Backbone as CSV, one residue per row, in Angstrom:
resi,resn,N_x,N_y,N_z,CA_x,CA_y,CA_z,C_x,C_y,C_z
1,MET,8.275,19.488,25.995,7.667,18.259,25.485,6.742,17.668,26.543
2,THR,5.508,17.345,26.154,4.538,16.774,27.077,4.740,15.267,27.185
3,ILE,4.823,14.778,28.416,4.942,13.340,28.639,3.545,12.755,28.809
4,GLN,3.173,11.819,27.936,1.856,11.217,27.989,1.823,10.120,29.049
5,THR,0.801,10.170,29.907,0.648,9.150,30.943,-0.592,8.292,30.732
6,ASP,-1.499,8.730,29.867,-2.692,7.939,29.578,-2.292,6.698,28.784
7,PRO,-2.584,5.479,29.280,-2.156,4.255,28.581,-2.667,4.169,27.145
8,TYR,-3.891,4.638,26.914,-4.457,4.600,25.559,-3.620,5.461,24.613
9,ILE,-3.292,6.666,25.045,-2.503,7.573,24.203,-1.070,7.070,24.070
10,GLN,-0.525,6.528,25.145,0.819,5.958,25.075,0.894,4.856,24.022
11,GLN,-0.119,3.997,24.003,-0.134,2.903,23.039,-0.191,3.432,21.618
12,TRP,-0.949,4.509,21.420,-1.020,5.095,20.081,0.351,5.609,19.666
13,TYR,1.080,6.274,20.552,2.389,6.818,20.193,3.409,5.716,19.925
14,ILE,3.258,4.581,20.585,4.111,3.434,20.262,3.831,2.980,18.833
15,TRP,2.541,2.871,18.496,2.162,2.489,17.122,2.690,3.516,16.114
16,HIS,2.541,4.790,16.435,2.964,5.856,15.520,4.472,5.802,15.281
17,ALA,5.235,5.537,16.330,6.688,5.435,16.179,7.058,4.262,15.276
18,GLN,6.343,3.146,15.413,6.590,1.986,14.552,6.219,2.301,13.110
19,ARG,5.150,3.039,12.946,4.708,3.458,11.613,5.784,4.324,10.939
20,ILE,6.324,5.290,11.655,7.365,6.157,11.104,8.623,5.353,10.804
21,GLU,8.965,4.433,11.684,10.156,3.603,11.472,10.026,2.780,10.191
22,GLU,8.844,2.214,9.963,8.623,1.430,8.745,8.674,2.316,7.506
23,LEU,8.019,3.468,7.584,7.967,4.375,6.439,9.350,4.884,6.058
24,THR,10.179,5.157,7.050,11.498,5.741,6.798,12.602,4.700,6.666
25,SER,12.254,3.431,6.691,13.258,2.379,6.534,13.948,2.523,5.172
26,PRO,15.133,1.951,5.001,15.888,2.155,3.757,15.112,1.836,2.484
27,HIS,14.180,0.896,2.556,13.400,0.546,1.373,11.901,0.696,1.626
28,GLY,11.555,1.664,2.469,10.157,1.985,2.705,9.586,2.835,1.579
29,TYR,8.380,3.381,1.816,7.703,4.104,0.734,8.140,5.560,0.589
30,LEU,9.220,5.936,1.251,9.868,7.213,0.940,11.040,7.017,-0.009
31,ALA,11.363,5.750,-0.306,12.566,5.436,-1.086,12.358,5.234,-2.585
32,PRO,11.120,5.039,-3.109,10.990,4.808,-4.553,11.502,5.980,-5.385
33,THR,12.211,5.651,-6.467,12.702,6.680,-7.390,12.193,6.487,-8.812
34,SER,11.622,5.319,-9.113,11.023,5.123,-10.437,10.142,3.888,-10.417
35,ILE,9.209,3.853,-11.374,8.422,2.657,-11.639,8.447,2.449,-13.149
36,ASN,8.718,1.235,-13.570,8.974,0.941,-14.980,8.046,-0.180,-15.439
37,TRP,7.188,0.125,-16.412,6.197,-0.831,-16.895,6.726,-1.559,-18.125
38,ILE,6.469,-2.861,-18.178,6.887,-3.671,-19.322,5.709,-4.530,-19.758
39,ASN,5.262,-4.340,-20.986,4.172,-5.135,-21.544,4.713,-6.382,-22.225
40,ASP,3.845,-7.354,-22.412,4.238,-8.584,-23.091,4.797,-8.257,-24.478
41,GLY,5.949,-8.818,-24.793,6.597,-8.565,-26.070,7.604,-7.435,-26.028
42,GLN,7.684,-6.728,-24.910,8.620,-5.612,-24.783,9.917,-6.043,-24.108
43,SER,10.979,-5.308,-24.425,12.270,-5.481,-23.773,12.817,-4.094,-23.474
44,LYS,13.396,-3.918,-22.286,13.928,-2.594,-21.962,15.010,-2.693,-20.904
45,THR,15.757,-1.599,-20.797,16.725,-1.441,-19.716,16.191,-0.382,-18.761
46,ILE,16.726,-0.389,-17.552,16.326,0.583,-16.540,17.548,1.399,-16.152
47,GLU,17.401,2.708,-16.209,18.528,3.593,-15.925,19.148,3.280,-14.564
48,GLY,20.454,3.093,-14.573,21.177,2.863,-13.337,21.248,1.420,-12.891
49,ILE,20.535,0.528,-13.608,20.522,-0.891,-13.247,21.098,-1.687,-14.415
50,PRO,22.218,-2.381,-14.258,22.791,-3.141,-15.376,21.927,-4.347,-15.734
51,GLY,21.845,-4.629,-17.040,21.075,-5.777,-17.501,19.826,-5.362,-18.251
52,THR,19.104,-6.346,-18.786,17.897,-6.093,-19.578,16.730,-6.899,-19.025
53,TRP,15.535,-6.377,-19.318,14.289,-7.006,-18.889,13.443,-7.277,-20.122
54,ALA,12.852,-8.465,-20.210,12.028,-8.814,-21.368,10.793,-9.575,-20.900
55,ALA,9.624,-9.145,-21.387,8.362,-9.815,-21.072,7.910,-10.619,-22.283
56,GLU,7.681,-11.896,-22.070,7.261,-12.775,-23.156,6.559,-13.993,-22.571
57,ASP,5.483,-14.431,-23.251,4.723,-15.609,-22.822,4.287,-15.490,-21.362
58,ASP,3.836,-14.303,-20.992,3.315,-14.020,-19.651,4.334,-14.284,-18.548
59,SER,5.604,-14.096,-18.856,6.677,-14.154,-17.869,7.627,-12.991,-18.114
60,LEU,8.397,-12.650,-17.097,9.382,-11.580,-17.196,10.759,-12.162,-16.911
61,THR,11.710,-11.877,-17.806,13.065,-12.407,-17.650,14.063,-11.269,-17.494
62,TYR,14.876,-11.375,-16.455,15.981,-10.435,-16.265,17.271,-11.119,-16.696
63,THR,18.008,-10.469,-17.613,19.300,-10.976,-18.078,20.392,-10.042,-17.581
64,PRO,21.293,-10.539,-16.732,22.310,-9.654,-16.152,23.359,-9.232,-17.167
65,GLU,23.939,-8.093,-16.935,25.077,-7.639,-17.734,26.324,-8.374,-17.232
66,PRO,27.144,-8.910,-18.144,28.341,-9.639,-17.693,29.198,-8.800,-16.748
67,GLY,29.584,-9.406,-15.643,30.438,-8.724,-14.681,29.717,-7.839,-13.688
68,SER,28.384,-7.713,-13.820,27.638,-6.863,-12.888,27.387,-7.607,-11.576
69,THR,26.923,-6.886,-10.582,26.766,-7.475,-9.250,25.340,-7.320,-8.726
70,VAL,24.365,-7.571,-9.588,22.974,-7.604,-9.139,22.758,-8.917,-8.390
71,ILE,22.090,-8.835,-7.248,21.996,-9.977,-6.337,20.559,-10.462,-6.202
72,ASN,20.402,-11.769,-6.160,19.125,-12.411,-5.849,19.387,-13.466,-4.774
73,ALA,18.648,-13.383,-3.665,18.795,-14.343,-2.570,20.254,-14.469,-2.126
74,GLU,20.905,-13.307,-2.009,22.281,-13.207,-1.499,23.330,-13.785,-2.446
75,LYS,22.960,-14.036,-3.691,23.920,-14.544,-4.671,23.921,-13.651,-5.906
76,VAL,25.115,-13.393,-6.456,25.223,-12.602,-7.684,24.573,-13.371,-8.829
77,ILE,23.757,-12.676,-9.608,23.065,-13.309,-10.734,24.018,-13.387,-11.920
78,ASP,24.273,-14.598,-12.408,25.147,-14.750,-13.579,24.437,-15.430,-14.740
79,GLN,23.136,-15.748,-14.544,22.321,-16.336,-15.592,20.964,-15.633,-15.604
80,PRO,20.249,-15.663,-16.735,18.914,-15.056,-16.746,18.024,-15.653,-15.650
81,ILE,17.185,-14.807,-15.071,16.256,-15.243,-14.036,14.841,-14.895,-14.482
82,ARG,13.922,-15.830,-14.293,12.576,-15.702,-14.849,11.549,-15.535,-13.722
83,PHE,10.623,-14.615,-13.914,9.540,-14.367,-12.958,8.210,-14.677,-13.644
84,THR,7.400,-15.544,-13.038,6.122,-15.932,-13.628,5.006,-15.740,-12.608
85,PRO,4.023,-14.900,-12.907,2.927,-14.676,-11.954,1.986,-15.872,-11.889
86,THR,1.343,-16.024,-10.742,0.403,-17.132,-10.545,-0.949,-16.665,-10.033
87,ALA,-1.082,-15.371,-9.714,-2.295,-14.883,-9.065,-3.013,-13.854,-9.925
88,PHE,-4.324,-13.702,-9.668,-5.122,-12.651,-10.286,-4.892,-11.351,-9.519
89,GLY,-4.886,-10.232,-10.238,-4.674,-8.940,-9.590,-3.203,-8.600,-9.522
90,GLU,-2.818,-7.913,-8.462,-1.419,-7.523,-8.286,-0.675,-8.597,-7.507
91,GLU,0.565,-8.853,-7.913,1.355,-9.885,-7.247,2.817,-9.450,-7.178
92,ALA,3.389,-9.520,-5.977,4.820,-9.263,-5.806,5.579,-10.532,-6.160
93,LEU,6.462,-10.451,-7.155,7.180,-11.627,-7.647,8.546,-11.793,-6.999
94,GLY,8.987,-10.789,-6.254,10.288,-10.874,-5.599,11.058,-9.578,-5.770
95,TYR,12.290,-9.582,-5.304,13.116,-8.393,-5.485,14.577,-8.785,-5.645
96,LEU,15.309,-7.903,-6.328,16.747,-8.037,-6.509,17.424,-6.871,-5.791
97,GLU,18.741,-6.970,-5.636,19.490,-5.900,-4.985,20.705,-5.531,-5.822
98,TYR,20.970,-4.237,-5.868,22.148,-3.732,-6.577,22.767,-2.653,-5.708
99,GLY,23.810,-3.016,-4.971,24.327,-2.105,-3.961,23.261,-1.874,-2.907
100,ASP,22.977,-0.605,-2.609,21.933,-0.266,-1.640,20.543,-0.258,-2.255
101,ILE,20.464,-0.393,-3.560,19.195,-0.256,-4.268,18.419,-1.569,-4.245
102,ARG,17.123,-1.462,-4.002,16.232,-2.615,-4.105,15.426,-2.511,-5.393
103,ILE,15.329,-3.627,-6.116,14.612,-3.695,-7.391,13.414,-4.614,-7.184
104,GLU,12.232,-4.032,-7.025,11.028,-4.819,-6.758,10.366,-5.219,-8.071
105,VAL,10.044,-6.502,-8.195,9.451,-7.044,-9.419,8.005,-7.438,-9.123
106,ASN,7.088,-6.890,-9.905,5.662,-7.096,-9.657,4.924,-7.400,-10.951
107,ALA,3.775,-8.044,-10.808,2.897,-8.309,-11.947,1.506,-7.787,-11.629
108,GLN,0.778,-7.435,-12.677,-0.574,-6.920,-12.533,-1.428,-7.463,-13.666
109,THR,-2.577,-8.040,-13.335,-3.469,-8.559,-14.362,-3.827,-7.463,-15.360
110,SER,-3.779,-7.808,-16.644,-4.093,-6.845,-17.699,-5.571,-6.474,-17.672
111,LEU,-5.873,-5.205,-17.930,-7.267,-4.770,-18.022,-7.959,-5.332,-19.252
112,THR,-7.211,-5.522,-20.317,-7.801,-5.944,-21.587,-7.826,-7.453,-21.765
113,ASP,-6.984,-8.174,-21.033,-6.929,-9.632,-21.139,-6.567,-10.191,-19.769
114,GLN,-7.576,-10.700,-19.056,-7.347,-11.125,-17.680,-6.554,-12.417,-17.576
115,ASN,-6.196,-12.990,-18.702,-5.316,-14.156,-18.696,-3.845,-13.766,-18.865
116,ARG,-3.606,-12.456,-18.989,-2.237,-11.992,-19.177,-1.920,-10.904,-18.151
117,HIS,-0.633,-10.585,-18.045,-0.183,-9.656,-17.021,0.666,-8.530,-17.608
118,LEU,0.612,-7.395,-16.944,1.595,-6.339,-17.124,2.640,-6.520,-16.025
119,PHE,3.859,-6.132,-16.319,4.916,-6.232,-15.313,5.421,-4.837,-14.978
120,TRP,5.777,-4.647,-13.728,6.357,-3.366,-13.348,7.451,-3.573,-12.322
121,ILE,8.463,-2.739,-12.476,9.669,-2.822,-11.660,9.830,-1.483,-10.943
122,ARG,9.857,-1.541,-9.634,10.003,-0.318,-8.842,11.398,-0.288,-8.227
123,ILE,12.058,0.836,-8.397,13.389,1.041,-7.839,13.267,1.805,-6.522
124,LYS,13.879,1.266,-5.469,13.908,1.945,-4.174,15.358,2.219,-3.786
125,ASP,15.623,3.482,-3.521,16.981,3.936,-3.216,16.984,4.625,-1.848
126,PRO,17.742,4.112,-0.880,17.788,4.754,0.438,18.201,6.222,0.392
127,ASN,18.872,6.630,-0.684,19.318,8.017,-0.809,18.305,8.907,-1.522
128,ALA,17.091,8.402,-1.734,16.059,9.194,-2.399,15.848,10.514,-1.658
129,SER,15.666,11.577,-2.419,15.568,12.911,-1.817,14.381,13.008,-0.862
130,ARG,13.289,12.348,-1.193,12.105,12.433,-0.331,12.375,11.800,1.039
131,ARG,13.097,10.697,1.022,13.433,10.045,2.295,14.356,10.936,3.119
132,GLN,15.314,11.553,2.453,16.277,12.393,3.166,15.613,13.638,3.753
133,ALA,14.556,14.118,3.092,13.927,15.374,3.517,12.758,15.166,4.482
134,PHE,12.385,13.933,4.748,11.196,13.640,5.554,11.346,14.168,6.982
135,THR,10.289,14.818,7.470,10.323,15.370,8.832,9.186,14.864,9.710
136,GLY,8.312,14.028,9.172,7.218,13.498,9.982,5.877,13.636,9.288
137,ILE,4.825,13.155,9.957,3.465,13.200,9.414,2.571,13.921,10.411
138,ASP,1.886,14.940,9.940,0.931,15.639,10.794,-0.265,14.721,11.061
139,HIS,-0.859,14.860,12.226,-2.010,14.025,12.572,-2.923,14.787,13.526
140,TYR,-4.154,14.322,13.605,-5.090,14.896,14.562,-4.679,14.498,15.987
141,PRO,-5.073,15.294,16.983,-4.833,14.869,18.369,-5.512,13.524,18.636
142,VAL,-4.837,12.667,19.366,-5.415,11.367,19.698,-6.596,11.583,20.640
143,ASP,-7.753,11.035,20.259,-8.965,11.258,21.047,-9.755,9.954,21.130
144,PRO,-9.959,9.415,22.325,-10.683,8.144,22.461,-12.105,8.166,21.906
145,LYS,-12.678,9.358,21.692,-14.046,9.391,21.161,-14.116,8.793,19.762
146,TRP,-12.940,8.716,19.069,-12.921,8.141,17.726,-12.721,6.630,17.741
147,ARG,-12.743,6.058,18.922,-12.837,4.602,19.051,-14.320,4.290,19.198
148,ILE,-14.948,3.972,18.063,-16.402,3.880,17.980,-16.842,2.422,18.122
149,PRO,-17.838,2.136,18.975,-18.332,0.762,19.110,-18.717,0.176,17.750
150,ALA,-18.297,-1.057,17.512,-18.521,-1.694,16.209,-18.493,-3.207,16.381
151,THR,-18.985,-3.901,15.376,-18.908,-5.362,15.334,-18.401,-5.787,13.964
152,PHE,-17.853,-6.987,13.917,-17.374,-7.549,12.652,-18.321,-8.646,12.204
153,ARG,-18.620,-8.653,10.911,-19.511,-9.645,10.308,-18.784,-10.313,9.149
154,TRP,-18.621,-11.630,9.217,-17.916,-12.350,8.159,-18.713,-12.346,6.860
155,ALA,-18.023,-12.266,5.742,-18.672,-12.378,4.432,-19.190,-13.800,4.246
156,LYS,-20.375,-13.929,3.681,-20.975,-15.248,3.479,-20.551,-15.875,2.161
157,ASP,-20.247,-15.058,1.185,-19.919,-15.555,-0.149,-18.535,-15.067,-0.558
158,ASP,-17.924,-15.816,-1.485,-16.662,-15.361,-2.060,-16.919,-14.114,-2.897
159,GLU,-16.185,-13.077,-2.638,-16.350,-11.814,-3.364,-15.002,-11.131,-3.479
160,LEU,-14.758,-10.510,-4.615,-13.567,-9.692,-4.789,-13.948,-8.226,-4.652
161,ASP,-13.180,-7.499,-3.883,-13.345,-6.055,-3.759,-12.483,-5.411,-4.842
162,ILE,-13.116,-4.909,-5.895,-12.394,-4.414,-7.068,-12.357,-2.885,-7.042
163,HIS,-11.166,-2.347,-7.255,-10.947,-0.905,-7.163,-10.250,-0.377,-8.408
164,ASP,-10.617,0.844,-8.798,-9.722,1.609,-9.657,-8.476,1.935,-8.836
165,SER,-7.421,2.350,-9.526,-6.211,2.716,-8.795,-5.718,4.076,-9.257
166,VAL,-4.678,4.559,-8.603,-4.106,5.845,-8.982,-3.419,5.764,-10.337
167,VAL,-3.155,4.548,-10.814,-2.652,4.332,-12.177,-3.846,3.908,-13.027
168,LYS,-4.206,4.703,-14.024,-5.468,4.519,-14.737,-5.581,3.186,-15.456
169,THR,-4.454,2.573,-15.800,-4.497,1.304,-16.526,-4.538,0.102,-15.587
170,VAL,-4.631,0.343,-14.290,-4.544,-0.745,-13.310,-5.831,-0.842,-12.499
171,LEU,-6.342,-2.067,-12.368,-7.405,-2.378,-11.420,-6.808,-3.196,-10.285
172,GLN,-7.264,-2.938,-9.083,-6.836,-3.722,-7.932,-8.009,-4.567,-7.449
173,SER,-7.740,-5.800,-7.031,-8.799,-6.668,-6.522,-8.291,-7.456,-5.326
174,TYR,-9.132,-7.524,-4.298,-8.760,-8.206,-3.062,-9.951,-9.018,-2.552
175,PRO,-9.701,-10.180,-1.960,-10.804,-10.964,-1.388,-11.480,-10.210,-0.238
176,VAL,-12.811,-10.207,-0.254,-13.571,-9.603,0.839,-13.627,-10.591,2.005
177,ILE,-13.216,-10.124,3.178,-13.273,-10.952,4.382,-14.616,-10.794,5.077
178,GLY,-15.067,-9.550,5.169,-16.310,-9.283,5.880,-16.596,-7.800,5.939
179,PHE,-17.281,-7.395,7.015,-17.747,-6.018,7.128,-17.650,-5.560,8.584
180,VAL,-17.309,-4.289,8.765,-17.371,-3.672,10.087,-18.627,-2.814,10.136
181,ASP,-19.503,-3.123,11.086,-20.774,-2.413,11.231,-20.725,-1.502,12.451
182,PHE,-21.167,-0.254,12.270,-21.225,0.672,13.399,-22.222,1.781,13.100
183,ASP,-22.586,2.510,14.137,-23.488,3.652,14.007,-22.764,4.920,14.432
184,TYR,-23.058,6.001,13.713,-22.481,7.297,14.064,-23.520,8.378,13.804
185,SER,-23.822,9.153,14.811,-24.804,10.251,14.720,-26.117,9.779,14.105
186,GLY,-26.564,8.612,14.527,-27.855,8.107,14.094,-27.877,7.420,12.748
187,THR,-26.731,7.293,12.091,-26.656,6.637,10.781,-25.840,5.355,10.895
188,HIS,-26.326,4.301,10.247,-25.619,3.014,10.263,-24.640,2.954,9.092
189,TYR,-23.440,2.444,9.361,-22.411,2.279,8.334,-21.911,0.838,8.339
190,SER,-21.553,0.380,7.160,-20.991,-0.964,7.007,-19.809,-0.867,6.053
191,LEU,-18.598,-0.998,6.579,-17.383,-0.861,5.781,-16.888,-2.224,5.317
192,VAL,-16.549,-2.309,4.034,-15.992,-3.541,3.478,-14.583,-3.751,4.023
193,VAL,-14.309,-4.978,4.440,-12.994,-5.354,4.961,-12.384,-6.373,4.009
194,SER,-11.159,-6.124,3.556,-10.523,-6.965,2.540,-9.211,-7.550,3.045
195,ASN,-8.815,-8.645,2.413,-7.499,-9.239,2.657,-6.535,-8.649,1.633
196,VAL,-5.670,-7.765,2.075,-4.733,-7.084,1.181,-3.324,-7.580,1.501
197,PHE,-2.897,-8.571,0.729,-1.562,-9.155,0.915,-1.332,-9.574,2.369
198,GLY,-2.356,-10.209,2.946,-2.227,-10.731,4.301,-2.640,-9.776,5.400
199,HIS,-2.935,-8.524,5.054,-3.383,-7.547,6.046,-4.906,-7.410,5.989
200,VAL,-5.543,-7.424,7.150,-6.990,-7.201,7.235,-7.209,-5.693,7.148
201,THR,-7.785,-5.248,6.030,-7.676,-3.838,5.637,-9.026,-3.216,5.326
202,VAL,-9.183,-1.967,5.752,-10.317,-1.127,5.370,-9.769,0.095,4.643
203,PHE,-10.194,0.292,3.386,-9.923,1.536,2.663,-11.162,2.413,2.815
204,PHE,-10.980,3.695,3.111,-12.174,4.525,3.272,-11.887,5.982,2.910
205,THR,-12.969,6.687,2.625,-12.944,8.142,2.493,-13.964,8.716,3.467
206,ASP,-13.843,10.014,3.734,-14.791,10.686,4.627,-14.833,12.156,4.240
207,GLU,-15.495,12.956,5.035,-15.683,14.362,4.670,-14.435,15.219,4.873
208,THR,-13.350,14.639,5.382,-12.072,15.370,5.422,-11.211,15.066,4.200
209,THR,-11.586,14.039,3.425,-10.769,13.600,2.292,-10.627,14.721,1.264
210,GLY,-9.387,14.983,0.878,-9.121,16.047,-0.077,-9.103,17.428,0.548
211,LYS,-9.336,17.488,1.846,-9.290,18.766,2.568,-8.131,18.705,3.565
212,GLU,-8.427,18.181,4.748,-7.356,18.037,5.746,-6.605,16.720,5.602
213,THR,-7.255,15.739,4.968,-6.612,14.434,4.797,-6.408,14.133,3.319
214,TYR,-5.587,13.130,3.050,-5.123,12.851,1.690,-6.286,12.609,0.728
215,GLY,-6.147,13.125,-0.487,-7.237,13.157,-1.447,-7.709,11.817,-1.970
216,ILE,-6.896,10.773,-1.885,-7.327,9.443,-2.324,-8.151,8.764,-1.245
217,GLY,-7.791,8.974,0.003,-8.453,8.321,1.123,-7.427,7.885,2.141
218,ARG,-7.876,7.048,3.087,-6.971,6.545,4.113,-7.226,5.057,4.348
219,VAL,-6.421,4.489,5.227,-6.402,3.043,5.427,-6.453,2.732,6.920
220,LEU,-7.132,1.632,7.262,-7.095,1.072,8.608,-6.737,-0.402,8.522
221,HIS,-5.913,-0.879,9.434,-5.663,-2.310,9.579,-6.360,-2.811,10.843
222,LEU,-6.928,-4.007,10.751,-7.555,-4.650,11.899,-6.739,-5.864,12.309
223,ASP,-6.834,-6.226,13.574,-6.113,-7.390,14.084,-6.809,-8.658,13.602
224,PRO,-6.151,-9.485,12.786,-6.810,-10.683,12.249,-7.184,-11.695,13.322
225,LEU,-6.558,-11.621,14.482,-6.830,-12.581,15.554,-7.981,-12.142,16.455
226,LYS,-8.496,-10.926,16.218,-9.532,-10.400,17.109,-10.815,-10.021,16.374
227,LEU,-10.997,-10.537,15.173,-12.180,-10.152,14.404,-13.465,-10.632,15.069
228,ASP,-13.462,-11.853,15.594,-14.680,-12.389,16.206,-15.051,-11.662,17.493
229,THR,-14.089,-11.011,18.109,-14.359,-10.287,19.356,-14.257,-8.772,19.176
230,LEU,-14.227,-8.316,17.920,-14.118,-6.877,17.653,-15.264,-6.131,18.326
231,ASP,-14.934,-5.084,19.075,-15.979,-4.299,19.732,-15.909,-2.815,19.387
232,ALA,-14.915,-2.435,18.540,-14.788,-1.021,18.170,-13.935,-0.888,16.918
233,ILE,-14.147,0.214,16.195,-13.254,0.608,15.106,-12.590,1.908,15.549
234,ASP,-11.278,1.941,15.502,-10.532,3.069,16.068,-9.896,3.892,14.958
235,PHE,-10.516,5.030,14.662,-10.044,5.873,13.569,-8.785,6.660,13.929
236,ASN,-8.372,6.645,15.190,-7.092,7.265,15.529,-5.936,6.592,14.801
237,TYR,-6.166,5.346,14.370,-5.116,4.579,13.697,-5.224,4.650,12.169
238,ALA,-6.053,5.556,11.653,-6.149,5.732,10.200,-4.841,6.314,9.672
239,PHE,-4.324,5.718,8.609,-3.037,6.187,8.080,-3.101,6.389,6.575
240,ASN,-2.109,7.087,6.055,-2.067,7.429,4.636,-1.616,6.255,3.776
241,TYR,-2.130,6.233,2.564,-1.653,5.298,1.549,-0.177,5.565,1.232
242,PRO,0.541,4.546,0.728,1.894,4.796,0.218,1.932,5.891,-0.849
243,CYS,0.872,5.963,-1.668,0.874,6.944,-2.756,0.754,8.377,-2.253
244,ALA,0.515,8.562,-0.963,0.566,9.911,-0.402,1.997,10.424,-0.336
245,PHE,2.953,9.496,-0.405,4.361,9.847,-0.260,5.167,9.665,-1.542
246,SER,4.617,8.931,-2.504,5.376,8.640,-3.722,4.434,8.461,-4.903
247,ILE,4.828,8.995,-6.057,4.046,8.781,-7.274,4.346,7.420,-7.889
248,TYR,5.276,6.691,-7.310,5.672,5.400,-7.873,4.963,4.258,-7.146
249,CYS,3.633,4.375,-7.073,2.798,3.386,-6.397,1.550,3.114,-7.228
250,THR,0.841,2.044,-6.893,-0.371,1.660,-7.629,-1.547,1.511,-6.667
251,CYS,-1.695,2.438,-5.740,-2.674,2.311,-4.659,-4.113,2.244,-5.170
252,PRO,-4.941,1.405,-4.535,-6.360,1.347,-4.890,-7.109,2.569,-4.369
253,ILE,-8.123,2.976,-5.109,-8.990,4.069,-4.682,-10.184,3.462,-3.945
254,PRO,-10.510,3.926,-2.752,-11.633,3.338,-2.012,-12.928,3.386,-2.816
255,SER,-13.722,2.328,-2.695,-15.008,2.293,-3.387,-15.993,3.236,-2.695
256,LYS,-17.025,3.632,-3.432,-18.006,4.574,-2.892,-18.729,4.003,-1.684
257,ARG,-18.857,2.677,-1.617,-19.580,2.100,-0.484,-18.778,2.207,0.819
258,ASN,-17.508,2.562,0.719,-16.712,2.788,1.926,-16.491,4.271,2.193
259,HIS,-17.443,5.093,1.723,-17.385,6.523,2.055,-18.203,6.783,3.307
260,LEU,-17.637,7.540,4.221,-18.313,7.925,5.454,-18.782,9.366,5.331
261,ALA,-20.071,9.575,5.522,-20.663,10.895,5.302,-20.525,11.784,6.537
262,PHE,-19.357,11.754,7.126,-19.033,12.649,8.232,-17.519,12.843,8.249
263,ALA,-17.068,13.846,8.969,-15.638,14.164,9.011,-14.955,13.340,10.095
264,VAL,-14.061,12.460,9.669,-13.282,11.660,10.619,-12.037,12.465,10.995
265,GLU,-12.154,13.237,12.054,-11.053,14.106,12.484,-10.152,13.336,13.442
266,ALA,-9.556,12.295,12.883,-8.677,11.400,13.638,-7.692,10.776,12.667
267,GLY,-6.535,10.376,13.188,-5.543,9.723,12.344,-4.652,10.710,11.609
268,GLU,-3.984,10.199,10.573,-3.015,11.009,9.839,-3.693,12.017,8.918
269,LYS,-3.045,13.177,8.793,-3.469,14.204,7.847,-2.629,14.104,6.573
270,THR,-2.957,14.947,5.598,-2.195,14.977,4.353,-0.735,15.306,4.643
271,PRO,0.210,14.510,4.113,1.629,14.822,4.337,2.016,16.137,3.664
272,ASP,3.015,16.800,4.215,3.589,17.956,3.523,4.140,17.494,2.181
273,ASP,3.893,18.280,1.129,4.397,17.942,-0.203,3.933,16.550,-0.621
274,SER,2.637,16.265,-0.423,2.118,14.943,-0.773,2.213,14.716,-2.271
275,ALA,2.298,13.444,-2.657,2.412,13.087,-4.072,1.125,13.431,-4.805
276,GLN,1.249,13.929,-6.034,0.093,14.315,-6.834,0.012,13.450,-8.084
277,TYR,-1.202,12.972,-8.392,-1.428,12.137,-9.576,-2.248,12.895,-10.599
């Protein structure tokens, strides 16, 4: 085993270890075992979870089965509990627990009626086979040359960054924060930067996408406290979408304006046995 002494590379391996720890956590993105959609007017049960779910009047109600031990906020649910979305786009409404299982409750603006929502419930099980079989993520060698000089430019107007997603009936939309501007091999690039559930995020594709790297694209997070002093974009920190590991996700597809016409041979590669849509 090679011991890294370069501080830059050491810092990357610290980040990578944190990334793996988050991914492999009991309710990380290796743990999903199902995603269950409920339209307005529908009622259904979910295999392995006691109780019923009903969507009506743009809200979702969970009614527990008598004597069951589904938990919300550390208390057993003994009365119906109602979830009502308040935001446009995708919104996490909360989660319940049943033993080791986490039950994530989400809403998504309808494609056909933007005043109404679709609801979806994702089950995460620490004993999921994918989590148990995980052995790591292949990546390119860490190379400082992929830390490219760049600047950040704030967006002047309110704009939503709207994306298709890996689920054909779902659109994703996020507020645009600004743009990262840089030059590579004589060509100028400007990547859209969005606020994705509190993370300063760049979704992008490049000439490795669908070859050595995941076919949907990859993701970069930027430090929200350092945008005004940003001096580089570091592609060594490019990582895979959750949907690279699970089909039970609604990941956005990067827009064409965030395509890089060169091969970014840095960051994470396609996972072994990646999820296929």
